[in-house]
PyMOL Python script that loads the backbone (N, CA, C, O; Angstrom):
from pymol import cmd

cmd.read_pdbstr("""\
ATOM      1  N   MET A   1    -130.043  70.260  -0.657  1.00  0.00           N
ATOM      2  CA  MET A   1    -128.948  69.403  -0.277  1.00  0.00           C
ATOM      3  C   MET A   1    -127.783  69.571  -1.246  1.00  0.00           C
ATOM      4  O   MET A   1    -126.621  69.654  -0.847  1.00  0.00           O
ATOM      5  N   PHE A   2    -128.126  69.618  -2.519  1.00  0.00           N
ATOM      6  CA  PHE A   2    -127.075  69.734  -3.530  1.00  0.00           C
ATOM      7  C   PHE A   2    -126.276  71.019  -3.344  1.00  0.00           C
ATOM      8  O   PHE A   2    -125.048  71.008  -3.425  1.00  0.00           O
ATOM      9  N   LEU A   3    -126.965  72.111  -3.098  1.00  0.00           N
ATOM     10  CA  LEU A   3    -126.280  73.388  -2.912  1.00  0.00           C
ATOM     11  C   LEU A   3    -125.389  73.377  -1.672  1.00  0.00           C
ATOM     12  O   LEU A   3    -124.276  73.903  -1.700  1.00  0.00           O
ATOM     13  N   GLY A   4    -125.872  72.785  -0.596  1.00  0.00           N
ATOM     14  CA  GLY A   4    -125.081  72.683   0.621  1.00  0.00           C
ATOM     15  C   GLY A   4    -123.804  71.903   0.399  1.00  0.00           C
ATOM     16  O   GLY A   4    -122.736  72.307   0.860  1.00  0.00           O
ATOM     17  N   LEU A   5    -123.907  70.785  -0.304  1.00  0.00           N
ATOM     18  CA  LEU A   5    -122.721  69.987  -0.603  1.00  0.00           C
ATOM     19  C   LEU A   5    -121.782  70.722  -1.563  1.00  0.00           C
ATOM     20  O   LEU A   5    -120.561  70.585  -1.483  1.00  0.00           O
ATOM     21  N   LEU A   6    -122.363  71.491  -2.456  1.00  0.00           N
ATOM     22  CA  LEU A   6    -121.566  72.245  -3.410  1.00  0.00           C
ATOM     23  C   LEU A   6    -120.765  73.358  -2.722  1.00  0.00           C
ATOM     24  O   LEU A   6    -119.701  73.747  -3.204  1.00  0.00           O
ATOM     25  N   LEU A   7    -121.273  73.862  -1.609  1.00  0.00           N
ATOM     26  CA  LEU A   7    -120.597  74.939  -0.887  1.00  0.00           C
ATOM     27  C   LEU A   7    -119.453  74.473   0.009  1.00  0.00           C
ATOM     28  O   LEU A   7    -118.627  75.287   0.421  1.00  0.00           O
ATOM     29  N   ILE A   8    -119.390  73.196   0.311  1.00  0.00           N
ATOM     30  CA  ILE A   8    -118.366  72.707   1.238  1.00  0.00           C
ATOM     31  C   ILE A   8    -116.942  72.969   0.734  1.00  0.00           C
ATOM     32  O   ILE A   8    -116.145  73.512   1.497  1.00  0.00           O
ATOM     33  N   PRO A   9    -116.576  72.617  -0.503  1.00  0.00           N
ATOM     34  CA  PRO A   9    -115.186  72.864  -0.935  1.00  0.00           C
ATOM     35  C   PRO A   9    -114.754  74.336  -0.881  1.00  0.00           C
ATOM     36  O   PRO A   9    -113.661  74.611  -0.386  1.00  0.00           O
ATOM     37  N   PRO A  10    -115.560  75.303  -1.368  1.00  0.00           N
ATOM     38  CA  PRO A  10    -115.103  76.693  -1.265  1.00  0.00           C
ATOM     39  C   PRO A  10    -114.979  77.171   0.188  1.00  0.00           C
ATOM     40  O   PRO A  10    -114.090  77.961   0.507  1.00  0.00           O
ATOM     41  N   VAL A  11    -115.859  76.699   1.057  1.00  0.00           N
ATOM     42  CA  VAL A  11    -115.787  77.100   2.465  1.00  0.00           C
ATOM     43  C   VAL A  11    -114.528  76.526   3.104  1.00  0.00           C
ATOM     44  O   VAL A  11    -113.844  77.224   3.853  1.00  0.00           O
ATOM     45  N   VAL A  12    -114.215  75.274   2.820  1.00  0.00           N
ATOM     46  CA  VAL A  12    -112.987  74.667   3.353  1.00  0.00           C
ATOM     47  C   VAL A  12    -111.757  75.394   2.811  1.00  0.00           C
ATOM     48  O   VAL A  12    -110.807  75.636   3.556  1.00  0.00           O
ATOM     49  N   LEU A  13    -111.763  75.738   1.541  1.00  0.00           N
ATOM     50  CA  LEU A  13    -110.640  76.468   0.949  1.00  0.00           C
ATOM     51  C   LEU A  13    -110.457  77.829   1.614  1.00  0.00           C
ATOM     52  O   LEU A  13    -109.334  78.218   1.932  1.00  0.00           O
ATOM     53  N   LYS A  14    -111.537  78.542   1.823  1.00  0.00           N
ATOM     54  CA  LYS A  14    -111.467  79.862   2.457  1.00  0.00           C
ATOM     55  C   LYS A  14    -110.973  79.748   3.897  1.00  0.00           C
ATOM     56  O   LYS A  14    -110.134  80.539   4.326  1.00  0.00           O
ATOM     57  N   MET A  15    -111.480  78.782   4.638  1.00  0.00           N
ATOM     58  CA  MET A  15    -111.038  78.608   6.016  1.00  0.00           C
ATOM     59  C   MET A  15    -109.580  78.176   6.077  1.00  0.00           C
ATOM     60  O   MET A  15    -108.862  78.563   6.999  1.00  0.00           O
ATOM     61  N   SER A  16    -109.135  77.383   5.114  1.00  0.00           N
ATOM     62  CA  SER A  16    -107.736  76.955   5.074  1.00  0.00           C
ATOM     63  C   SER A  16    -106.806  78.126   4.773  1.00  0.00           C
ATOM     64  O   SER A  16    -105.776  78.287   5.429  1.00  0.00           O
ATOM     65  N   SER A  17    -107.161  78.934   3.794  1.00  0.00           N
ATOM     66  CA  SER A  17    -106.302  80.064   3.436  1.00  0.00           C
ATOM     67  C   SER A  17    -106.249  81.089   4.566  1.00  0.00           C
ATOM     68  O   SER A  17    -105.195  81.667   4.834  1.00  0.00           O
ATOM     69  N   THR A  18    -107.372  81.313   5.220  1.00  0.00           N
ATOM     70  CA  THR A  18    -107.391  82.240   6.353  1.00  0.00           C
ATOM     71  C   THR A  18    -106.599  81.673   7.527  1.00  0.00           C
ATOM     72  O   THR A  18    -105.881  82.407   8.205  1.00  0.00           O
ATOM     73  N   GLY A  19    -106.727  80.379   7.765  1.00  0.00           N
ATOM     74  CA  GLY A  19    -105.953  79.726   8.825  1.00  0.00           C
ATOM     75  C   GLY A  19    -104.462  79.790   8.549  1.00  0.00           C
ATOM     76  O   GLY A  19    -103.666  79.973   9.469  1.00  0.00           O
ATOM     77  N   TYR A  20    -104.078  79.640   7.280  1.00  0.00           N
ATOM     78  CA  TYR A  20    -102.667  79.738   6.904  1.00  0.00           C
ATOM     79  C   TYR A  20    -102.133  81.141   7.203  1.00  0.00           C
ATOM     80  O   TYR A  20    -101.049  81.292   7.766  1.00  0.00           O
ATOM     81  N   ARG A  21    -102.897  82.158   6.825  1.00  0.00           N
ATOM     82  CA  ARG A  21    -102.467  83.531   7.108  1.00  0.00           C
ATOM     83  C   ARG A  21    -102.382  83.775   8.607  1.00  0.00           C
ATOM     84  O   ARG A  21    -101.473  84.465   9.068  1.00  0.00           O
ATOM     85  N   PHE A  22    -103.319  83.218   9.378  1.00  0.00           N
ATOM     86  CA  PHE A  22    -103.314  83.335  10.833  1.00  0.00           C
ATOM     87  C   PHE A  22    -102.028  82.749  11.407  1.00  0.00           C
ATOM     88  O   PHE A  22    -101.357  83.385  12.220  1.00  0.00           O
ATOM     89  N   VAL A  23    -101.687  81.538  10.982  1.00  0.00           N
ATOM     90  CA  VAL A  23    -100.473  80.874  11.482  1.00  0.00           C
ATOM     91  C   VAL A  23     -99.231  81.651  11.079  1.00  0.00           C
ATOM     92  O   VAL A  23     -98.325  81.838  11.892  1.00  0.00           O
ATOM     93  N   ARG A  24     -99.181  82.105   9.839  1.00  0.00           N
ATOM     94  CA  ARG A  24     -97.996  82.855   9.377  1.00  0.00           C
ATOM     95  C   ARG A  24     -97.841  84.168  10.139  1.00  0.00           C
ATOM     96  O   ARG A  24     -96.718  84.576  10.436  1.00  0.00           O
ATOM     97  N   TYR A  25     -98.944  84.831  10.459  1.00  0.00           N
ATOM     98  CA  TYR A  25     -98.857  86.095  11.200  1.00  0.00           C
ATOM     99  C   TYR A  25     -98.365  85.850  12.623  1.00  0.00           C
ATOM    100  O   TYR A  25     -97.462  86.540  13.095  1.00  0.00           O
ATOM    101  N   TYR A  26     -98.949  84.882  13.301  1.00  0.00           N
ATOM    102  CA  TYR A  26     -98.608  84.662  14.703  1.00  0.00           C
ATOM    103  C   TYR A  26     -97.315  83.872  14.902  1.00  0.00           C
ATOM    104  O   TYR A  26     -96.881  83.695  16.040  1.00  0.00           O
ATOM    105  N   THR A  27     -96.687  83.391  13.822  1.00  0.00           N
ATOM    106  CA  THR A  27     -95.342  82.815  13.929  1.00  0.00           C
ATOM    107  C   THR A  27     -94.298  83.838  13.503  1.00  0.00           C
ATOM    108  O   THR A  27     -93.149  83.484  13.240  1.00  0.00           O
ATOM    109  N   SER A  28     -94.690  85.086  13.437  1.00  0.00           N
ATOM    110  CA  SER A  28     -93.814  86.242  13.183  1.00  0.00           C
ATOM    111  C   SER A  28     -93.134  86.232  11.825  1.00  0.00           C
ATOM    112  O   SER A  28     -91.965  86.602  11.719  1.00  0.00           O
ATOM    113  N   ASN A  29     -93.838  85.821  10.798  1.00  0.00           N
ATOM    114  CA  ASN A  29     -93.317  85.908   9.446  1.00  0.00           C
ATOM    115  C   ASN A  29     -93.327  87.380   9.045  1.00  0.00           C
ATOM    116  O   ASN A  29     -94.374  88.025   9.104  1.00  0.00           O
ATOM    117  N   PRO A  30     -92.167  87.927   8.633  1.00  0.00           N
ATOM    118  CA  PRO A  30     -92.089  89.370   8.328  1.00  0.00           C
ATOM    119  C   PRO A  30     -93.074  89.832   7.250  1.00  0.00           C
ATOM    120  O   PRO A  30     -93.618  90.933   7.338  1.00  0.00           O
ATOM    121  N   ARG A  31     -93.303  89.003   6.248  1.00  0.00           N
ATOM    122  CA  ARG A  31     -94.213  89.402   5.160  1.00  0.00           C
ATOM    123  C   ARG A  31     -95.628  89.636   5.686  1.00  0.00           C
ATOM    124  O   ARG A  31     -96.312  90.566   5.257  1.00  0.00           O
ATOM    125  N   TYR A  32     -96.054  88.794   6.607  1.00  0.00           N
ATOM    126  CA  TYR A  32     -97.407  88.924   7.145  1.00  0.00           C
ATOM    127  C   TYR A  32     -97.467  89.936   8.278  1.00  0.00           C
ATOM    128  O   TYR A  32     -98.525  90.511   8.532  1.00  0.00           O
ATOM    129  N   ARG A  33     -96.361  90.163   8.959  1.00  0.00           N
ATOM    130  CA  ARG A  33     -96.323  91.141  10.048  1.00  0.00           C
ATOM    131  C   ARG A  33     -96.379  92.576   9.523  1.00  0.00           C
ATOM    132  O   ARG A  33     -96.894  93.464  10.202  1.00  0.00           O
ATOM    133  N   ARG A  34     -95.854  92.803   8.324  1.00  0.00           N
ATOM    134  CA  ARG A  34     -95.829  94.151   7.743  1.00  0.00           C
ATOM    135  C   ARG A  34     -97.221  94.745   7.583  1.00  0.00           C
ATOM    136  O   ARG A  34     -97.401  95.952   7.743  1.00  0.00           O
ATOM    137  N   THR A  35     -98.196  93.921   7.273  1.00  0.00           N
ATOM    138  CA  THR A  35     -99.545  94.438   7.040  1.00  0.00           C
ATOM    139  C   THR A  35    -100.272  94.756   8.340  1.00  0.00           C
ATOM    140  O   THR A  35    -101.294  95.442   8.326  1.00  0.00           O
ATOM    141  N   GLY A  36     -99.760  94.271   9.451  1.00  0.00           N
ATOM    142  CA  GLY A  36    -100.358  94.574  10.741  1.00  0.00           C
ATOM    143  C   GLY A  36    -101.429  93.580  11.141  1.00  0.00           C
ATOM    144  O   GLY A  36    -101.871  92.751  10.345  1.00  0.00           O
ATOM    145  N   ALA A  37    -101.827  93.684  12.385  1.00  0.00           N
ATOM    146  CA  ALA A  37    -102.825  92.760  12.933  1.00  0.00           C
ATOM    147  C   ALA A  37    -104.223  93.119  12.432  1.00  0.00           C
ATOM    148  O   ALA A  37    -104.511  94.278  12.132  1.00  0.00           O
ATOM    149  N   PRO A  38    -105.075  92.115  12.348  1.00  0.00           N
ATOM    150  CA  PRO A  38    -106.461  92.413  11.999  1.00  0.00           C
ATOM    151  C   PRO A  38    -107.119  93.206  13.132  1.00  0.00           C
ATOM    152  O   PRO A  38    -106.642  93.170  14.266  1.00  0.00           O
ATOM    153  N   PRO A  39    -108.189  93.907  12.841  1.00  0.00           N
ATOM    154  CA  PRO A  39    -108.891  94.637  13.911  1.00  0.00           C
ATOM    155  C   PRO A  39    -109.306  93.691  15.040  1.00  0.00           C
ATOM    156  O   PRO A  39    -109.600  92.518  14.810  1.00  0.00           O
ATOM    157  N   ALA A  40    -109.324  94.225  16.257  1.00  0.00           N
ATOM    158  CA  ALA A  40    -109.606  93.411  17.443  1.00  0.00           C
ATOM    159  C   ALA A  40    -110.963  92.711  17.359  1.00  0.00           C
ATOM    160  O   ALA A  40    -111.086  91.560  17.778  1.00  0.00           O
ATOM    161  N   ILE A  41    -111.963  93.374  16.836  1.00  0.00           N
ATOM    162  CA  ILE A  41    -113.296  92.768  16.765  1.00  0.00           C
ATOM    163  C   ILE A  41    -113.288  91.534  15.866  1.00  0.00           C
ATOM    164  O   ILE A  41    -113.972  90.551  16.152  1.00  0.00           O
ATOM    165  N   LEU A  42    -112.519  91.584  14.787  1.00  0.00           N
ATOM    166  CA  LEU A  42    -112.430  90.419  13.904  1.00  0.00           C
ATOM    167  C   LEU A  42    -111.704  89.264  14.583  1.00  0.00           C
ATOM    168  O   LEU A  42    -112.071  88.103  14.397  1.00  0.00           O
ATOM    169  N   ARG A  43    -110.683  89.575  15.366  1.00  0.00           N
ATOM    170  CA  ARG A  43    -109.973  88.523  16.095  1.00  0.00           C
ATOM    171  C   ARG A  43    -110.850  87.893  17.154  1.00  0.00           C
ATOM    172  O   ARG A  43    -110.682  86.715  17.466  1.00  0.00           O
ATOM    173  N   LEU A  44    -111.786  88.649  17.718  1.00  0.00           N
ATOM    174  CA  LEU A  44    -112.684  88.104  18.728  1.00  0.00           C
ATOM    175  C   LEU A  44    -113.825  87.295  18.100  1.00  0.00           C
ATOM    176  O   LEU A  44    -114.260  86.292  18.666  1.00  0.00           O
ATOM    177  N   LEU A  45    -114.300  87.726  16.949  1.00  0.00           N
ATOM    178  CA  LEU A  45    -115.421  87.051  16.295  1.00  0.00           C
ATOM    179  C   LEU A  45    -115.012  85.808  15.505  1.00  0.00           C
ATOM    180  O   LEU A  45    -115.836  84.920  15.284  1.00  0.00           O
ATOM    181  N   ALA A  46    -113.765  85.735  15.083  1.00  0.00           N
ATOM    182  CA  ALA A  46    -113.320  84.645  14.212  1.00  0.00           C
ATOM    183  C   ALA A  46    -113.587  83.252  14.777  1.00  0.00           C
ATOM    184  O   ALA A  46    -114.121  82.412  14.052  1.00  0.00           O
ATOM    185  N   PRO A  47    -113.244  82.962  16.032  1.00  0.00           N
ATOM    186  CA  PRO A  47    -113.515  81.606  16.531  1.00  0.00           C
ATOM    187  C   PRO A  47    -115.005  81.255  16.534  1.00  0.00           C
ATOM    188  O   PRO A  47    -115.371  80.105  16.292  1.00  0.00           O
ATOM    189  N   ILE A  48    -115.850  82.227  16.802  1.00  0.00           N
ATOM    190  CA  ILE A  48    -117.295  81.986  16.819  1.00  0.00           C
ATOM    191  C   ILE A  48    -117.794  81.684  15.403  1.00  0.00           C
ATOM    192  O   ILE A  48    -118.588  80.766  15.199  1.00  0.00           O
ATOM    193  N   VAL A  49    -117.325  82.457  14.443  1.00  0.00           N
ATOM    194  CA  VAL A  49    -117.745  82.262  13.047  1.00  0.00           C
ATOM    195  C   VAL A  49    -117.264  80.913  12.523  1.00  0.00           C
ATOM    196  O   VAL A  49    -118.019  80.196  11.866  1.00  0.00           O
ATOM    197  N   VAL A  50    -116.016  80.565  12.809  1.00  0.00           N
ATOM    198  CA  VAL A  50    -115.470  79.288  12.342  1.00  0.00           C
ATOM    199  C   VAL A  50    -116.218  78.128  12.988  1.00  0.00           C
ATOM    200  O   VAL A  50    -116.607  77.184  12.301  1.00  0.00           O
ATOM    201  N   ALA A  51    -116.422  78.188  14.295  1.00  0.00           N
ATOM    202  CA  ALA A  51    -117.115  77.097  14.994  1.00  0.00           C
ATOM    203  C   ALA A  51    -118.543  76.933  14.493  1.00  0.00           C
ATOM    204  O   ALA A  51    -118.991  75.809  14.265  1.00  0.00           O
ATOM    205  N   SER A  52    -119.259  78.028  14.319  1.00  0.00           N
ATOM    206  CA  SER A  52    -120.640  77.918  13.854  1.00  0.00           C
ATOM    207  C   SER A  52    -120.707  77.401  12.416  1.00  0.00           C
ATOM    208  O   SER A  52    -121.617  76.645  12.074  1.00  0.00           O
ATOM    209  N   THR A  53    -119.770  77.793  11.585  1.00  0.00           N
ATOM    210  CA  THR A  53    -119.730  77.299  10.208  1.00  0.00           C
ATOM    211  C   THR A  53    -119.487  75.799  10.183  1.00  0.00           C
ATOM    212  O   THR A  53    -120.156  75.069   9.452  1.00  0.00           O
ATOM    213  N   VAL A  54    -118.539  75.343  10.972  1.00  0.00           N
ATOM    214  CA  VAL A  54    -118.233  73.910  11.031  1.00  0.00           C
ATOM    215  C   VAL A  54    -119.439  73.133  11.550  1.00  0.00           C
ATOM    216  O   VAL A  54    -119.761  72.073  11.013  1.00  0.00           O
ATOM    217  N   VAL A  55    -120.108  73.635  12.576  1.00  0.00           N
ATOM    218  CA  VAL A  55    -121.273  72.946  13.138  1.00  0.00           C
ATOM    219  C   VAL A  55    -122.402  72.864  12.111  1.00  0.00           C
ATOM    220  O   VAL A  55    -123.032  71.816  11.968  1.00  0.00           O
ATOM    221  N   VAL A  56    -122.660  73.949  11.402  1.00  0.00           N
ATOM    222  CA  VAL A  56    -123.742  73.947  10.414  1.00  0.00           C
ATOM    223  C   VAL A  56    -123.475  72.944   9.301  1.00  0.00           C
ATOM    224  O   VAL A  56    -124.355  72.158   8.950  1.00  0.00           O
ATOM    225  N   PHE A  57    -122.275  72.963   8.747  1.00  0.00           N
ATOM    226  CA  PHE A  57    -121.964  72.043   7.650  1.00  0.00           C
ATOM    227  C   PHE A  57    -121.870  70.601   8.135  1.00  0.00           C
ATOM    228  O   PHE A  57    -122.345  69.694   7.452  1.00  0.00           O
ATOM    229  N   ALA A  58    -121.271  70.373   9.296  1.00  0.00           N
ATOM    230  CA  ALA A  58    -121.147  69.008   9.821  1.00  0.00           C
ATOM    231  C   ALA A  58    -122.509  68.417  10.158  1.00  0.00           C
ATOM    232  O   ALA A  58    -122.757  67.241   9.889  1.00  0.00           O
ATOM    233  N   SER A  59    -123.395  69.219  10.743  1.00  0.00           N
ATOM    234  CA  SER A  59    -124.726  68.699  11.061  1.00  0.00           C
ATOM    235  C   SER A  59    -125.523  68.417   9.789  1.00  0.00           C
ATOM    236  O   SER A  59    -126.291  67.456   9.738  1.00  0.00           O
ATOM    237  N   GLY A  60    -125.345  69.236   8.778  1.00  0.00           N
ATOM    238  CA  GLY A  60    -126.026  68.992   7.505  1.00  0.00           C
ATOM    239  C   GLY A  60    -125.558  67.706   6.850  1.00  0.00           C
ATOM    240  O   GLY A  60    -126.367  66.934   6.335  1.00  0.00           O
ATOM    241  N   VAL A  61    -124.249  67.473   6.868  1.00  0.00           N
ATOM    242  CA  VAL A  61    -123.706  66.243   6.288  1.00  0.00           C
ATOM    243  C   VAL A  61    -124.154  65.038   7.115  1.00  0.00           C
ATOM    244  O   VAL A  61    -124.497  63.997   6.555  1.00  0.00           O
ATOM    245  N   ALA A  62    -124.154  65.173   8.449  1.00  0.00           N
ATOM    246  CA  ALA A  62    -124.600  64.068   9.305  1.00  0.00           C
ATOM    247  C   ALA A  62    -126.053  63.728   9.030  1.00  0.00           C
ATOM    248  O   ALA A  62    -126.405  62.552   8.940  1.00  0.00           O
ATOM    249  N   LEU A  63    -126.902  64.736   8.895  1.00  0.00           N
ATOM    250  CA  LEU A  63    -128.313  64.484   8.584  1.00  0.00           C
ATOM    251  C   LEU A  63    -128.477  63.839   7.208  1.00  0.00           C
ATOM    252  O   LEU A  63    -129.334  62.976   7.017  1.00  0.00           O
ATOM    253  N   LEU A  64    -127.664  64.258   6.272  1.00  0.00           N
ATOM    254  CA  LEU A  64    -127.734  63.683   4.937  1.00  0.00           C
ATOM    255  C   LEU A  64    -127.318  62.211   4.955  1.00  0.00           C
ATOM    256  O   LEU A  64    -127.948  61.377   4.306  1.00  0.00           O
ATOM    257  N   LEU A  65    -126.259  61.897   5.697  1.00  0.00           N
ATOM    258  CA  LEU A  65    -125.764  60.522   5.748  1.00  0.00           C
ATOM    259  C   LEU A  65    -126.685  59.600   6.546  1.00  0.00           C
ATOM    260  O   LEU A  65    -126.854  58.433   6.191  1.00  0.00           O
ATOM    261  N   GLU A  66    -127.272  60.109   7.604  1.00  0.00           N
ATOM    262  CA  GLU A  66    -128.128  59.286   8.458  1.00  0.00           C
ATOM    263  C   GLU A  66    -129.526  59.094   7.881  1.00  0.00           C
ATOM    264  O   GLU A  66    -130.187  58.095   8.163  1.00  0.00           O
ATOM    265  N   GLY A  67    -129.964  60.029   7.094  1.00  0.00           N
ATOM    266  CA  GLY A  67    -131.277  59.906   6.479  1.00  0.00           C
ATOM    267  C   GLY A  67    -132.392  60.454   7.349  1.00  0.00           C
ATOM    268  O   GLY A  67    -132.169  60.771   8.518  1.00  0.00           O
ATOM    269  N   PRO A  68    -133.586  60.568   6.795  1.00  0.00           N
ATOM    270  CA  PRO A  68    -134.702  61.171   7.521  1.00  0.00           C
ATOM    271  C   PRO A  68    -135.152  60.348   8.732  1.00  0.00           C
ATOM    272  O   PRO A  68    -135.736  60.907   9.660  1.00  0.00           O
ATOM    273  N   SER A  69    -134.899  59.055   8.749  1.00  0.00           N
ATOM    274  CA  SER A  69    -135.376  58.229   9.862  1.00  0.00           C
ATOM    275  C   SER A  69    -134.641  58.536  11.173  1.00  0.00           C
ATOM    276  O   SER A  69    -135.173  58.256  12.248  1.00  0.00           O
ATOM    277  N   SER A  70    -133.445  59.099  11.109  1.00  0.00           N
ATOM    278  CA  SER A  70    -132.666  59.384  12.317  1.00  0.00           C
ATOM    279  C   SER A  70    -132.818  60.830  12.762  1.00  0.00           C
ATOM    280  O   SER A  70    -132.059  61.294  13.613  1.00  0.00           O
ATOM    281  N   ARG A  71    -133.753  61.526  12.219  1.00  0.00           N
ATOM    282  CA  ARG A  71    -133.916  62.940  12.532  1.00  0.00           C
ATOM    283  C   ARG A  71    -134.098  63.186  14.019  1.00  0.00           C
ATOM    284  O   ARG A  71    -133.546  64.155  14.540  1.00  0.00           O
ATOM    285  N   GLY A  72    -134.831  62.368  14.709  1.00  0.00           N
ATOM    286  CA  GLY A  72    -135.069  62.527  16.130  1.00  0.00           C
ATOM    287  C   GLY A  72    -133.804  62.390  16.967  1.00  0.00           C
ATOM    288  O   GLY A  72    -133.690  63.032  18.012  1.00  0.00           O
ATOM    289  N   SER A  73    -132.852  61.569  16.533  1.00  0.00           N
ATOM    290  CA  SER A  73    -131.632  61.374  17.313  1.00  0.00           C
ATOM    291  C   SER A  73    -130.602  62.482  17.065  1.00  0.00           C
ATOM    292  O   SER A  73    -129.726  62.700  17.901  1.00  0.00           O
ATOM    293  N   LEU A  74    -130.693  63.177  15.943  1.00  0.00           N
ATOM    294  CA  LEU A  74    -129.715  64.223  15.627  1.00  0.00           C
ATOM    295  C   LEU A  74    -130.211  65.634  15.947  1.00  0.00           C
ATOM    296  O   LEU A  74    -129.405  66.553  16.091  1.00  0.00           O
ATOM    297  N   LEU A  75    -131.514  65.813  16.059  1.00  0.00           N
ATOM    298  CA  LEU A  75    -132.071  67.136  16.334  1.00  0.00           C
ATOM    299  C   LEU A  75    -132.767  67.152  17.686  1.00  0.00           C
ATOM    300  O   LEU A  75    -133.263  66.129  18.159  1.00  0.00           O
ATOM    301  N   ALA A  76    -132.795  68.318  18.293  1.00  0.00           N
ATOM    302  CA  ALA A  76    -133.509  68.472  19.552  1.00  0.00           C
ATOM    303  C   ALA A  76    -135.011  68.443  19.291  1.00  0.00           C
ATOM    304  O   ALA A  76    -135.471  68.840  18.220  1.00  0.00           O
ATOM    305  N   ASP A  77    -135.756  67.980  20.255  1.00  0.00           N
ATOM    306  CA  ASP A  77    -137.218  67.964  20.126  1.00  0.00           C
ATOM    307  C   ASP A  77    -137.755  69.388  20.185  1.00  0.00           C
ATOM    308  O   ASP A  77    -137.281  70.192  20.987  1.00  0.00           O
ATOM    309  N   PRO A  78    -138.752  69.717  19.336  1.00  0.00           N
ATOM    310  CA  PRO A  78    -139.298  71.074  19.343  1.00  0.00           C
ATOM    311  C   PRO A  78    -140.129  71.383  20.561  1.00  0.00           C
ATOM    312  O   PRO A  78    -140.647  72.492  20.690  1.00  0.00           O
TER     313      PRO A  78
END
""", "prot")
cmd.dss("prot")
cmd.show_as("cartoon", "prot")
cmd.util.cbc("prot")
cmd.orient("prot")
């Protein structure tokens, strides 16, 4: 649990900096346009990676806050 919580700030920082570069590129900022677009495969995979990262961390925090007694309501039955 401690390690998971410790990883949240660097992951948020990385996603924020990447999101900033994304916005600057697609708003036609010349500095970011000079380097060119990222490869197509990365542009296609990015939303999946971001969504899965958010789901993993959010579900971990939700489980931590709710405690072990609510495990059945937050997880699917095996």
